[in-house]
C-alpha positions in Angstrom: -59.7 -119.3 -82.1 -62.3 -116.8 -83.2 -64.2 -119.4 -85.0 -64.0 -121.6 -81.8 -65.3 -118.8 -79.6 -68.1 -118.1 -82.1 -69.1 -121.8 -82.1 -69.1 -121.7 -78.4 -71.3 -118.6 -78.2 -73.9 -120.4 -80.5 -73.8 -123.5 -78.5 -74.3 -121.5 -75.2 -77.3 -119.6 -76.6 -79.1 -122.6 -78.0 -80.1 -124.3 -74.8 -81.9 -121.0 -73.5 -85.1 -122.4 -75.0 -85.0 -125.1 -72.3 -85.9 -124.4 -68.8 -83.4 -122.1 -67.0 -82.6 -122.1 -63.4 -80.6 -119.7 -61.2 -79.1 -120.6 -57.9 -77.5 -118.4 -55.1 -75.0 -119.8 -52.7 -72.4 -118.2 -50.2 -70.7 -117.8 -47.0 -70.3 -115.1 -44.4 -68.1 -115.0 -41.3 -66.7 -112.7 -38.7 -63.4 -113.7 -36.8 -61.6 -112.3 -33.8 -57.9 -113.0 -33.5 -56.0 -112.1 -30.3 -52.8 -112.4 -32.5 -50.9 -114.0 -29.8 -47.1 -113.4 -29.6 -47.2 -111.8 -33.1 -48.6 -108.5 -31.9 -50.0 -106.9 -28.9 -53.1 -105.7 -30.8 -56.1 -108.0 -31.5 -57.9 -107.8 -34.8 -61.4 -108.5 -36.2 -61.9 -109.8 -39.8 -64.9 -109.9 -41.9 -65.7 -112.1 -45.0 -68.6 -112.6 -47.2 -68.7 -114.4 -50.6 -71.6 -115.2 -53.0 -71.9 -117.4 -56.1 -74.5 -117.1 -58.8 -75.1 -120.2 -60.9 -77.3 -120.1 -64.0 -78.1 -123.3 -65.8 -79.9 -123.7 -69.1 -80.0 -127.3 -70.5 -76.4 -128.5 -70.7 -74.9 -124.9 -70.3 -73.8 -123.5 -66.9 -72.7 -120.0 -66.1 -71.0 -119.4 -62.7 -69.9 -116.1 -61.2 -68.3 -115.8 -57.9 -68.0 -112.4 -55.9 -66.4 -111.2 -52.8 -69.0 -108.9 -51.2 -67.8 -108.2 -47.6 -66.5 -104.5 -48.5 -67.7 -104.0 -52.0 -68.7 -106.2 -54.9 -65.6 -107.7 -56.5 -65.7 -110.5 -59.0 -63.4 -113.4 -58.3 -64.3 -116.0 -61.0 -66.5 -116.1 -64.1 -67.0 -119.4 -66.0 -69.3 -120.5 -68.8 -69.3 -124.2 -69.8 -71.3 -126.4 -72.0 -71.3 -129.9 -73.1 -72.2 -131.8 -76.3 -71.9 -135.5 -76.0 -68.3 -136.3 -74.9 -67.2 -132.7 -75.7 -66.9 -130.1 -73.1 -66.2 -126.4 -73.9 -65.3 -124.1 -71.1 -64.6 -120.3 -71.1 -62.7 -118.8 -68.2 -64.0 -115.2 -68.6 -62.3 -113.6 -65.6 -58.8 -112.1 -65.8 -57.6 -112.3 -62.2 -54.5 -110.7 -60.8 -52.3 -113.7 -59.6 -49.6 -111.6 -58.0 -49.5 -111.8 -54.1 -49.0 -109.5 -51.3 -47.3 -112.3 -49.3 -43.6 -111.9 -49.8 -42.2 -115.1 -48.0 -43.9 -118.1 -49.6 -42.6 -118.1 -53.1 -45.6 -116.3 -54.8 -45.5 -114.1 -57.9 -44.4 -110.5 -57.6 -46.3 -109.3 -60.6 -49.3 -110.4 -62.5 -48.7 -113.0 -65.1 -50.8 -111.3 -67.7 -54.2 -112.0 -69.3 -55.0 -115.6 -68.3 -58.7 -115.7 -69.8 -59.1 -118.8 -71.9 -61.4 -121.0 -73.9 -60.6 -124.8 -73.6 -62.2 -127.7 -75.3 -61.9 -131.2 -73.7 -63.0 -134.7 -74.9 -63.9 -137.7 -72.6 -64.1 -141.0 -74.4 -64.8 -144.2 -72.5 -62.9 -147.2 -73.6 -63.5 -150.3 -71.6 -62.8 -149.7 -67.9 -60.8 -146.6 -68.7 -61.7 -143.0 -69.9 -59.3 -141.1 -72.1 -59.5 -137.3 -72.1 -57.9 -134.8 -74.4 -57.8 -130.9 -73.9 -56.9 -128.1 -76.1 -53.4 -127.7 -74.6 -52.5 -131.3 -75.9 -52.6 -133.0 -72.5 -53.8 -136.6 -72.6 -55.4 -138.1 -69.5 -56.3 -141.7 -68.9 -58.4 -142.6 -65.8 -59.9 -145.8 -64.6 -60.6 -148.1 -61.7 -59.1 -151.5 -61.6 -59.6 -154.1 -58.8 -60.7 -151.2 -56.4 -57.6 -149.1 -57.2 -58.3 -145.7 -59.1 -55.3 -144.6 -61.4 -55.0 -141.4 -63.4 -52.2 -140.6 -65.8 -51.7 -137.3 -67.5 -49.3 -137.1 -70.4 -47.9 -133.6 -71.1 -44.8 -132.0 -72.4 -41.9 -132.9 -69.9 -44.1 -133.1 -66.8 -46.2 -136.3 -66.9 -48.3 -136.8 -63.9 -49.5 -140.2 -62.5 -51.9 -140.5 -59.3 -53.5 -143.4 -57.7 -55.8 -144.0 -54.8 -57.2 -147.1 -53.1 -58.7 -148.4 -49.8 -56.7 -151.2 -48.4 -57.4 -152.9 -45.0 -59.3 -149.9 -43.8 -56.6 -147.4 -45.0 -57.2 -144.8 -47.7 -54.0 -144.4 -49.7 -53.2 -141.8 -52.3 -50.0 -141.6 -54.3 -49.0 -138.8 -56.8 -45.9 -138.6 -59.0 -45.5 -135.3 -60.8 -42.5 -135.0 -63.2 -40.5 -137.4 -60.9 -41.5 -135.9 -57.5 -43.6 -138.2 -55.4 -46.1 -137.3 -52.6 -48.4 -139.7 -50.6 -51.0 -139.6 -47.9 -52.4 -142.5 -45.8 -55.7 -142.0 -43.8 -57.5 -144.3 -41.5 -60.0 -144.2 -38.6 -58.9 -145.5 -35.2 -61.6 -145.7 -32.3 -63.6 -142.8 -34.1 -60.7 -140.7 -34.8 -59.8 -140.0 -38.5 -56.1 -139.7 -38.9 -54.0 -138.7 -41.9 -50.3 -138.5 -42.5 -48.5 -137.3 -45.4 -45.0 -137.5 -47.1 -44.5 -133.8 -46.2 -44.5 -134.9 -42.4 -48.0 -133.5 -41.9 -50.4 -135.1 -39.5 -54.1 -134.5 -39.0 -56.6 -136.0 -36.7 -60.4 -135.4 -36.6 -62.8 -136.6 -33.9 -66.1 -135.7 -32.2 -66.4 -134.7 -28.5 -69.9 -134.0 -27.1 -71.2 -132.5 -30.2 -68.1 -130.6 -31.2 -65.8 -131.4 -33.9 -62.1 -131.3 -33.0 -59.3 -131.1 -35.7 -55.7 -131.2 -34.8 -53.3 -130.6 -37.6 -49.4 -130.5 -37.4 -47.5 -128.9 -40.2 -43.8 -129.7 -40.7 -41.0 -127.1 -40.8 -40.7 -125.2 -44.1 -37.2 -124.9 -45.4 -36.0 -121.7 -47.0 -35.5 -121.8 -50.8 -34.5 -119.4 -53.6 -37.0 -118.8 -56.3 -36.1 -120.2 -59.8 -36.8 -116.8 -61.3 -36.3 -114.0 -58.6 -37.4 -111.4 -61.2 -41.0 -112.7 -61.1 -41.3 -114.7 -57.9 -40.4 -114.2 -54.2 -38.1 -116.5 -52.3 -39.6 -118.8 -49.7 -38.5 -118.1 -46.1 -38.0 -120.8 -43.4 -40.9 -121.5 -41.0 -40.8 -123.6 -37.9 -43.1 -126.4 -37.5 -46.5 -125.7 -35.9 -49.7 -127.2 -34.7 -53.2 -125.9 -34.9 -56.2 -127.1 -32.6 -59.6 -126.2 -34.0 -62.9 -126.9 -32.0 -66.1 -126.2 -33.9 -69.8 -126.7 -33.5 -72.9 -126.3 -35.6 -75.8 -124.4 -34.0 -79.4 -124.9 -34.5 -79.7 -121.4 -35.9 -77.8 -122.5 -38.7 -74.6 -120.7 -37.8 -71.3 -122.3 -36.8 -68.8 -121.4 -34.0 -65.2 -122.3 -34.0 -62.0 -121.6 -31.9 -58.6 -122.3 -33.3 -55.3 -122.2 -31.3 -52.1 -121.9 -33.4 -48.8 -122.9 -31.6 -46.8 -121.0 -34.2 -47.6 -117.7 -32.6 -49.6 -118.6 -29.6 -52.8 -117.1 -31.2 -56.4 -117.8 -30.5 -58.9 -117.1 -33.3 -62.7 -117.2 -32.5 -65.0 -117.4 -35.6 -68.8 -117.2 -36.3 -69.9 -118.3 -39.7 -72.8 -119.2 -41.9 -73.2 -120.9 -45.3 -76.2 -120.8 -47.5 
């Protein structure tokens, strides 16, 4: 591994002689939530994020930060390519524990999850074969308008497919024997998507506004496989959200979202750059 990291460092430094570029992007928003039936007190939330991307030849460095209260790094990645070979370093050790105690998240941080990965993409006919340092082999390709991807890994093979048939966009994924699917289509200007988890979403435009209606099915309670490291998942009733948003000429966007789960209304102003 030390030799691999050293090789990566040399590969990353070499392209610096080429023209370099730095790009900034980010988002900022402020939201007012009346909190509906959950609480008698309204609340205001602020959020601002920024990403710095530096490019030199075939090497890219990306750092993401949460900057609304103080500067806090959320992701750091260094990646470079050499022909069909891609070397990626995840340089940020995030805390993947969660403060949410009802949706099955981790109770404690899983440890140092920084890593260096090497992947190989080799085209063979209409398909591409990929291999990464974990030993996973992925085969992808498009055949007669159907895109198929199959990942072979120890005990948990994953197969996914997508296609557009008679105006319907269909996706199907089988992960270690568990199958999920979505079907999307557009009817009279309304984009509708339904899923195997009983979810339904509809998106349409009304006088310059974008309206998104999303229904989420009931969530059943379940016990974590390992209660020492993970929280249990609590039951939650089905709910529907209705969001209306509009882009302003100033570059900002306004949205209003109503949630039937707690009868709350959230107003949000945001900008992306």
